[in-house]
C-alpha positions as CSV (number, residue, x, y, z in Angstrom):
1,M,7.6,6.2,-72.4
2,K,6.9,4.3,-69.2
3,A,5.3,6.1,-66.3
4,E,7.5,6.0,-63.2
5,A,6.1,3.8,-60.5
6,V,4.9,5.6,-57.4
7,S,6.0,4.0,-54.2
8,P,3.5,3.8,-51.5
9,P,4.2,5.9,-48.4
10,S,6.4,4.2,-45.8
11,Q,5.0,3.0,-42.5
12,E,7.2,5.6,-40.9
13,K,5.6,8.5,-42.9
14,I,2.1,7.1,-42.1
15,A,2.9,7.0,-38.4
16,H,4.3,10.5,-38.5
17,R,1.2,11.9,-40.1
18,R,-0.9,10.1,-37.5
19,D,1.2,11.5,-34.7
20,R,0.8,15.0,-36.1
21,R,-3.0,14.6,-36.3
22,D,-3.1,13.2,-32.8
23,S,-1.0,16.1,-31.5
24,R,-3.4,18.6,-33.1
25,W,-6.4,16.8,-31.7
26,D,-4.8,16.7,-28.2
27,E,-4.1,20.4,-28.3
28,H,-7.6,21.2,-29.5
29,R,-9.1,19.0,-26.8
30,R,-6.9,20.7,-24.1
31,V,-8.0,24.2,-25.3
32,R,-11.6,23.2,-25.5
33,R,-11.6,21.7,-22.0
34,E,-10.1,25.0,-20.7
35,Q,-12.9,26.9,-22.5
36,L,-15.5,24.7,-20.9
37,V,-14.0,25.2,-17.5
38,D,-14.2,29.0,-18.2
39,A,-17.8,28.6,-19.2
40,T,-18.6,26.6,-16.1
41,L,-17.2,29.3,-13.8
42,A,-19.1,32.0,-15.7
43,A,-22.3,30.0,-15.5
44,V,-21.8,29.5,-11.7
45,G,-21.4,33.3,-11.4
46,K,-24.7,33.8,-13.3
47,H,-26.9,31.0,-11.9
48,G,-25.3,30.1,-8.6
49,A,-23.7,27.0,-7.2
50,G,-26.7,24.8,-8.3
51,V,-26.0,25.5,-11.9
52,G,-27.1,22.7,-14.3
53,M,-25.3,21.2,-17.3
54,E,-27.8,22.8,-19.7
55,E,-26.9,26.2,-18.4
56,I,-23.2,25.4,-18.6
57,A,-23.6,24.3,-22.2
58,T,-25.5,27.4,-23.1
59,E,-22.8,29.6,-21.5
60,A,-20.3,27.7,-23.6
61,G,-22.4,28.3,-26.8
62,T,-22.7,24.6,-27.4
63,S,-24.8,21.5,-26.4
64,K,-24.5,19.1,-23.5
65,T,-23.5,16.4,-26.0
66,V,-20.4,18.4,-26.9
67,V,-19.6,19.0,-23.2
68,Y,-19.8,15.3,-22.6
69,R,-17.5,14.7,-25.6
70,H,-14.7,16.4,-23.6
71,F,-15.7,15.4,-20.1
72,A,-17.0,11.9,-19.4
73,D,-19.5,13.2,-16.8
74,R,-20.3,16.1,-14.5
75,S,-17.9,14.8,-11.9
76,E,-15.0,15.0,-14.3
77,L,-15.9,18.6,-15.2
78,Y,-16.2,19.4,-11.5
79,V,-12.7,18.0,-10.8
80,A,-11.3,20.2,-13.6
81,V,-13.0,23.3,-12.1
82,C,-11.5,22.4,-8.7
83,S,-8.1,22.1,-10.2
84,R,-8.4,25.6,-11.7
85,V,-9.6,27.0,-8.4
86,A,-6.7,25.4,-6.6
87,E,-4.2,26.8,-9.1
88,Q,-5.6,30.3,-8.7
89,L,-5.7,30.2,-4.9
90,T,-2.3,28.8,-4.3
91,R,-0.8,31.4,-6.7
92,K,-2.4,34.2,-4.8
93,L,-1.3,32.7,-1.4
94,R,2.3,32.5,-2.6
95,E,2.2,36.1,-3.7
96,A,0.6,37.3,-0.5
97,M,3.1,35.4,1.7
98,G,6.0,36.8,-0.3
99,S,4.8,40.4,0.3
100,S,6.4,40.7,3.7
101,S,9.3,39.2,5.7
102,D,7.5,39.7,9.1
103,P,6.1,36.4,10.2
104,R,2.9,37.8,11.7
105,Q,2.2,39.9,8.6
106,M,2.8,36.9,6.4
107,V,0.2,34.9,8.4
108,A,-2.2,37.9,8.2
109,A,-1.7,38.2,4.4
110,A,-2.4,34.5,3.9
111,V,-5.6,34.5,6.0
112,D,-6.9,37.7,4.3
113,T,-6.1,36.3,0.8
114,Y,-8.0,33.1,1.5
115,L,-11.0,35.0,2.7
116,A,-10.8,37.6,-0.1
117,F,-10.7,34.7,-2.6
118,L,-14.0,33.3,-1.2
119,E,-15.6,36.7,-0.9
120,A,-14.8,37.6,-4.5
121,D,-16.6,34.4,-5.9
122,P,-18.8,33.0,-3.1
123,E,-20.9,31.0,-5.5
124,V,-17.8,29.4,-7.1
125,Y,-16.6,28.5,-3.6
126,R,-20.1,27.0,-2.8
127,F,-20.1,25.1,-6.1
128,V,-16.7,23.6,-5.2
129,V,-17.6,22.8,-1.6
130,T,-21.1,21.5,-2.0
131,H,-20.7,19.1,-5.0
132,S,-17.5,17.3,-4.0
133,P,-17.7,14.0,-5.8
134,A,-14.5,11.9,-6.0
135,G,-12.4,12.1,-9.1
136,D,-11.3,9.2,-11.2
137,D,-8.5,8.4,-8.8
138,G,-10.9,8.3,-5.9
139,R,-9.7,11.4,-4.2
140,D,-12.0,14.2,-3.0
141,P,-10.9,17.4,-4.9
142,I,-11.8,19.5,-1.9
143,S,-9.5,17.5,0.4
144,S,-6.9,17.9,-2.3
145,L,-7.4,21.7,-2.4
146,S,-7.1,21.9,1.4
147,D,-4.0,19.7,1.2
148,L,-2.4,22.1,-1.3
149,V,-3.1,25.2,0.7
150,G,-2.0,23.4,3.9
151,E,1.3,22.5,2.3
152,E,1.8,26.2,1.3
153,V,1.2,27.3,4.9
154,G,3.3,24.4,6.2
155,T,6.2,25.7,4.0
156,L,5.7,29.1,5.5
157,V,5.8,27.8,9.0
158,A,8.9,25.7,8.3
159,G,10.7,28.9,7.3
160,F,9.7,30.6,10.5
161,L,10.9,27.6,12.5
162,A,14.2,27.4,10.7
163,R,14.9,31.1,11.2
164,A,14.1,30.7,14.9
165,G,16.5,27.8,15.2
166,Q,13.7,25.4,16.0
167,D,12.9,21.9,14.7
168,T,10.9,22.1,11.5
169,A,9.2,18.7,12.0
170,P,5.9,20.2,13.3
171,A,5.6,22.6,10.3
172,A,3.4,20.3,8.3
173,P,0.7,19.5,10.9
174,W,0.7,23.1,12.1
175,G,0.3,24.4,8.5
176,H,-2.7,22.0,7.9
177,G,-4.1,22.9,11.3
178,V,-4.0,26.7,10.5
179,I,-5.7,26.2,7.2
180,G,-8.3,23.9,8.8
181,L,-9.1,26.7,11.3
182,V,-9.4,29.3,8.5
183,R,-11.5,27.1,6.3
184,A,-14.0,26.1,9.0
185,A,-14.4,29.8,10.0
186,A,-14.7,30.8,6.4
187,D,-17.4,28.2,5.8
188,W,-19.4,29.5,8.8
189,W,-18.9,33.1,7.6
190,L,-20.5,32.3,4.2
191,R,-23.3,30.2,5.7
192,A,-24.1,33.0,8.1
193,D,-24.2,35.5,5.3
194,R,-21.0,37.3,6.3
195,P,-22.1,38.7,9.7
196,M,-18.9,40.7,10.1
197,P,-16.6,42.4,7.6
198,R,-13.9,40.3,6.0
199,A,-11.1,42.5,7.5
200,Q,-12.5,41.9,11.0
201,L,-12.8,38.1,10.5
202,A,-9.2,38.1,9.1
203,T,-8.0,39.9,12.2
204,H,-9.7,37.5,14.6
205,L,-8.3,34.5,12.8
206,T,-4.9,35.9,12.6
207,D,-4.9,36.8,16.3
208,L,-5.9,33.2,17.1
209,A,-3.4,31.5,14.7
210,W,-0.6,33.8,15.8
211,A,-1.3,33.2,19.5
212,G,-0.4,29.6,18.9
213,L,2.5,30.1,16.4
214,S,4.2,33.1,17.9
215,G,5.6,31.1,20.9
216,V,7.3,28.6,18.7
217,V,8.3,30.4,15.5
218,T,10.0,33.5,17.1
219,P,13.4,33.2,18.6
220,A,13.5,33.4,22.4
221,P,15.1,36.6,23.7
222,R,18.7,36.2,24.5
223,N,19.6,36.5,28.2
224,T,22.3,39.2,28.3
225,L,22.7,39.1,32.1
226,E,25.9,37.6,33.2
227,E,25.8,35.0,35.9
228,T,27.1,36.2,39.2
């Protein structure tokens, strides 16, 4: 009795197997990169903004060689950390700004949320601000972070202007201007070792920002007097 000939697997089946292996590796790599970002943030919390790659690897329970297997260099890891920080901060800002329908309260909530984020993890903020190498695309992650937050505030201001019946064109520069004000003051606050409580600083910054915004984002009172 002759044995049946076994046909070799088709190219399509071989390609399918490779795709499945590649997909599993891509998912493993994504998860491992997230874990290494977690470890970096934990190491910064333990050792401060000047944390080294050896300390990051130890926190991750691995070696520097393995870290560099998933990130080409320290700059790529740093950019990934910045992306994580940006996601967390913008999510908190959206939640804060959605907590009230009063324009001034929305500005106050956004300012306090930004400061609270810094106060909760000052070493993480210092790590993000003081390292600042450009990413693979040549962009500064810190500038990108400021841009993201500025866009959130610009959207908030645009809503104010629309409800007041005003032109929304200035919303973007005003939004970036407000976040520039808050970021500069926050940087000073951390460098000066927080010389005043966060709530007090938030009130000062809200007062200043609102003094400029209130005249253009609130409807002018209607004149109910009839002309004689």
